[in-house]
C-alpha positions, 0 to 999 in steps of 0.5 A: 856060744863059742862053738856056735860063732866058730861054726858059723864062721867056718860055714861062711869061709866055706860058702865064700871060697866055694863061690869064688871057684864058680865065678869063673867059667870053664873055657871052651877047648877051642879057646884053650887051643887058640891061647895055646898056639898064640903062647907057643908062637910067643915062647918061639919069639922069646926063644923058649925051649926044652923043658922050660916050654911047657911051663912057659905055655901052661902059665901064658895060657892061664894068664890069658884065661884068668884075664878073660875071666875063665877058670885056669887049666892044669895042663895043655897039649903041645 
């Protein structure tokens, strides 16, 4: 009985987490490029440069993507 219950909980957890990842669509590359350019302009306005620039832009792009119900990206081309 305990093993059955544990197996059901594990299966439900897997289904719940896998369906959450599928809720957001992958953003079109053009949109990622637009957000990247916008975030680069904001970084320039904020005086961000050097090694902090890539992280700033990536975080900014991912914020914009997630607020638009798209999946986050792992990197951006600067």
